[in-house]
N, C-alpha and C positions, 0 to 999 in steps of 0.2 A: 457052662462054667458053674463050679460049686464052691462053696466055702473052703472045702478041702483043697481044691486046686488053687485057690487064691493063696491060702497058706503054705502050700508046697512051693509055688513060685517065688513067694516073698522070701521064704527061707533059703532058697537057691540064690536070690539076688543078694542076701546077706553074706553067704559064703563066698560067693565071686567077689564081692567088695572086700571081706577081709583078705583074700588070696592077692588080690591087687594091690591092697595097702602095704604088703610087704616089700614090693617093688617101688614104692612111690619114693621119689627123692624129695619132693616138696609136698607138704598136705595141699588139698585143694581147698581153694578159698572162694567160697560162694556168696556174692553180694546179697545182702539182704532182700527179702521180698515178702509182702503182705500175704495172708492166707485169703483165698477167695473160695466161696461157695457159688457157683454160677453156672448158668446154660446159655450158651452162645450158638446162634445160627446166622450165617451169611444169609442176607435178604432175598427171597426170590418169591414169584407169583405163582409159577407153575412148574412143578418137578418134570425134568425131560425124561426121566425114567418112567413117568406114567403116559408118555406120548407113544402111541401106536408106531412100530417100526415102518409100517406101511405109510403113515403120513410124513414120517421123515424122509422115506425115500422118494415120496411123490415131491417133497419140497426140493430136493436135490435135483430131481429130473427137471424140474422147472427152471432151476438155475442153469443146467447144462442147456436146455433148449434155447434160453436166451442167449448165452455165450456163443452158440454155434450158428447163429444168425448171419454173422459176418463170414463172407467166402474167403477161405484160406486159414480158418481156425481148424486145425486137425484133431485136437484132442483136448478134453477138459477134465480135470481132476477136482473132485470136491470131496469134502467130508464134514460131518457133525461129531464133535469129541465131547463127551460128558464125563464128569469125575466127581464122585461123591465120597466124602471121608468122615467118618464118625470116630470122635476122639474121646475117650475119658482119662483125665490126669489126677492122681491123687498124690500128695506129698506128706512127708513127715511134719512139715510146718503147718499142716491142717487145711489144704487147700482140696477141694473136690469140684472139678471142673469137667462139664459136658460140652462138646462142640461139634457142630455140623457144618462142614465146608462143602460147597456146592460150586464146581466150576463148569463153564460152558464155553466151547470154542469151536466156531464154525470157520471153514477155510475154503477157498477155491483157486484156480490158477488154469489159465488157458494157454495151448502152445500152437504157434503157427509155424508151418512149414513151406519152404521153398525147394522143391524136389530137383529144380534145374541147378541149384546151387548146392543143395544137400545141407542147407543151413536152417536152423530152427531158433525161434525166440519165444519167450514166454512172458506172461503178465498175469499177476496175481492181484487179486483184491484182499487186502490183508485186513480182515475183520478183526477187531479187538477183542480177544476172550476176557471173559469177566467172571466174576463170582457172582453168579446170577442163574436163573433158570431158563426155560423154554422161551420165555418172553424176549430174551436177548436174540432169539433166532429171528422172531417175528418183527424186530425193530432194528436189526442190524445193517441192512441194505444190500444184503448179499445179492438177492433176486434182481433188486432194482438196478445194481451195478454190473450185472453179468454181461449185458450186451456190450456196455462201453469196454469192459475188460477185454472181450474178445477182440473188438476193433483195435484196441491198443496193442493187443499182441501181434496182429497183422501190420500195424503201424511200426511197431519196434523191429519187425523182420526187415522192413524196406529202409529203415533209419541208417544214415551214414555214422561211421565211426567218429569218436570224439577226436579232436585235435588236442594231444596232450600239452601240458603246460601249467604254469601257474593261475589259478583262476579263483573266483570268488563263488561260494557254495550256498545256495539256499536249501536247507535240508528239511523235509516234511516230517512230522511226528512219526509216520510207519517206518521211516528210514532212522531217524535220529534215535530213536528208542534203543536200536541195538548197539549204537556207537556208546551211549550212555552206558548200557550194560557192561560192555567189555571193558571199556577205559575208566569208568568211575565205579560202576557197581562192583567189579571184582577187586579193583586196586584199593578199595576202602574196606575189605574184609579183614579183621585185625589178625586173624591167624595166618593170613598170607603175608601180611607186613612183618609178623614175626618169625616167618620161615617154618611154622607148625605145618602148613599147608604148601606142598610144593610139587608133588608128583603129578597131581591132576591140574593141568593149566598154569602151573608156576607159582610164584611169590607176588611181590609188589613193591614197585619203586618207591612206595610212600613210607620209607623207614630210614632211621629209627623213630619211633612215635614221638618221643620227647623233642626231636628236631622238627617235627611237622604239623603237630597239632596247634592251631591257632597262630601259625608262623608262615606255613607254606604257601605261596600264591599259586593256586592250582589253576586259575582262569581269570578271566577279564572280571571287573566289578559287576557286570551284568549276570554273572553266573551265580545261581542260588540253587542248591541241590538238597533235597528233603529225602531223609531215610524215614519209612513210614509203613506201619502195619494196620492202619485205620482207615484209609481212604476208601470210601464206598466203591464197590465193584471192582477193586484191584484184586489181582490174582494172589498176593502174599499177604492180603487183609484177614485177620483172625481176631478173635477175642483175646486169646492168650497164646504164648508161645510155649513150646516144649519144656520149658523150666517152670511154667506157671507164672511168667510174669505177664503183666497186663499190658497189651498193646499201646503203643505210643508213636509219636513222630518227633523228629529233630532234625537241626540243620547238620548235613555233612560237609557241605561249603556254604558259606555266606559271604556274599560281596567279593566272590572269587578266593577267598581264603579257606583253606581246609580246616574244619573245625573238629570232627569226631568220625571214629571208626564204627563199624557195626560190632556188637559185643554180645556175649551170654554172660549168664552169672559167673562163670569160672574165670572169665576174661577181664572183667571190669577193672579189677584191681590192678591189672597189668599196664593200665594206662591212667592209673590214679583217680578213677571214677568209684562212685560208691553205689550205683545202680547199673542193671543190666540195661541195654538198648532193646531187649526182647527178640532177639534173633536166633535163639535155638530152635532148631527144626529136624525132625525125622520123617521119612517118607513112607515109613511103616510101622506098626507095633514091635517089628523085630529088627529095627534099625537103631542105632545109637544116635540120639539128638546131638548136633553140633551145629555151629555158627554157619547160618544160611542167609542169603541175600533178601532183604525186605524189598518192599517197593521203593524204587529209587528214582525221583523225578525232579525234573527242571521247572523252577517256578517261572510262570508267564511273565511277559514284558508288560509295558503300559498299555492300558486299554486302546490308546488311539493307534498303535502300531498294528497294521493288518499285513497279510500275505503280500498282497499287491505293493503295500509300502516298501517291504524289504526287497521285491524285485526290482522296483523302481530305483533302487540304489546301486544296482549292479550293472557295469559297463560290459563286462565279459564274464560270463560264470554259466553255471548250470544248476537247475533245479532237480532235486533227487527225491523220488518216491519210493518206499518199499524196502524189503530186506534183499541182500544178494550174498555173494561171497563175502567172507571176512578172514582176517589174519591179525593175531597180535602176539607180541613176543612174551617171554616167561615171566617178566616183570610189569606186564601191562603198560608199556611205554611206547614201542614203535608199532603202529598198526597200518593196516590197509583195509578199506572197505568198499564194496561193489554196491549195487543197488537192484531194485526191480524195474524201475523205468526212469528215463532221463529226458530233460528238454533244455535246448539252449536258451541261454538269456544274453541278449545283445542290446545295449542302450536302453536298459530299464524294461525290456519287453520281454515276455516269454514267447520263445519261437518254436522251431521245428524239434521232432523228437530225435534223440541221438542213441547211439549204441556203444557198447563195449567201454564203459566208464567204470573208474574206480579212482579214489584218492588215497594218498599216503601222508602220514604226519606223525607226530610225537604227542602224547596225551597233553602234555603242558602246552606246547606251540598251539595245538588245536584249539583247546579251550580258552587260552588267552585270545586267539583270533575271533572269538565271538563277539560281533559288534552290534547284533540286533537280535531280539525275540520277539515274536508276536504276542498280542495280548490274550486275556483270558477267553474270548469268544472262540480263538482258534486253537486252544489248549485240548489236546486228545489223550486219553488215557490208554496207552498200547501195552498189551500184556504179552509175556513170553510163557508159553507153557512148560518147557523142558529147559533146566539148567542142571548139568552134572557136576559133582564135586565128591571129593572123597574117595577112599579105598576101604571096603567095598563102596562102588558108587552108588550115590543117591541122586535123586531128581528132584527138583523144587520148581515152583512157577512163582512169577512175580510180574509187576507192571512197571513200565518206565514213560510216565506221562511228560508230555512236553508239547510246546507250540513250534511252528515253523520258526527256524532260527537262522541267521547269516553269519558266515564264516569268511574272513577275508584271507587272499592270498594263500590257497592250499594246493599242493601239488597234485594235479590231475594226470592219471596214467590211462593209456589205451590197453585193454586187455586182450585184444585179437589182432 
């Protein structure tokens, strides 16, 4: 890169802007932002790109050896994913910002096979990806939980199918994170609510904004949802977004009431706000920054509420762990979710493993049915590595932290 290259590319950008201006029906309005001169790095202790591949493979082999100890485990898949991103941002407002974002994501799944019936079932240990280094691999518990994962894959294969019907659900963070993502994370994106984003996964039922913000009862009074780009270790955590807006956090839902959308600088005025929520992101230097999901997480309940306490309140229900199949309509309203592992709850006790479970609900009905959330000691920061949006498609990562939660009277389906 030379000074001449910088001058040439900048001149091209100005020419493109002038050409686009001819076609602009309304002037772009950018919310004001301060000028920053800063360097930001996501905290990490050991760069995974400095760890020899042989050491990484040896670690994965030890995970496989543990998972294969249980007779009946046919296959184990595991991986270590690392991503580093260096950004430099400069603006005509005077900002000069350097950022280094490092993400680490381990994964593992075991599959058990019954050759007599030709059936198979899997079980994964869904480790939470983080903005961290190799130290996350050393402390994530993947190796320590591999044998249990293999045993539960075999147990899952022998488990009876669920009896469908209306039941109470206790959802663990590894499962509830995806439900948060699909039903709340995407529905509260302002471009979807305004219809600017439609082709990739639809719009949003949260429209028009003037009738929703501060008025719509999204869930029960227990439901408090935070939009966040500063939470340590979370996958969408940065110092600044790609508009040069300093990262922040705010309530999307407070006391069950929908409060605010995710926005960028050019969107803020559309909902009467004077500042951006800092949600602009591009997945590459040659991609256009646009509104992307931040970390969207559920606040924990009272310290006194435990997982066992939630289970004890259920007469007939299911405990669900991990991600499975999912489907949601084009307005983020009607949905169906499966999971990775299921246990029957009868008379306040966790019982046998079940199979072939999914549940169906509507976003508003589901979150209104939330009657219990475990406390901070049970809260987990669950990350997602890939979320597609836009045309051309871009990918983004974020976290959806939560604690185990109780939902009453949800329609449970049998999938096989």
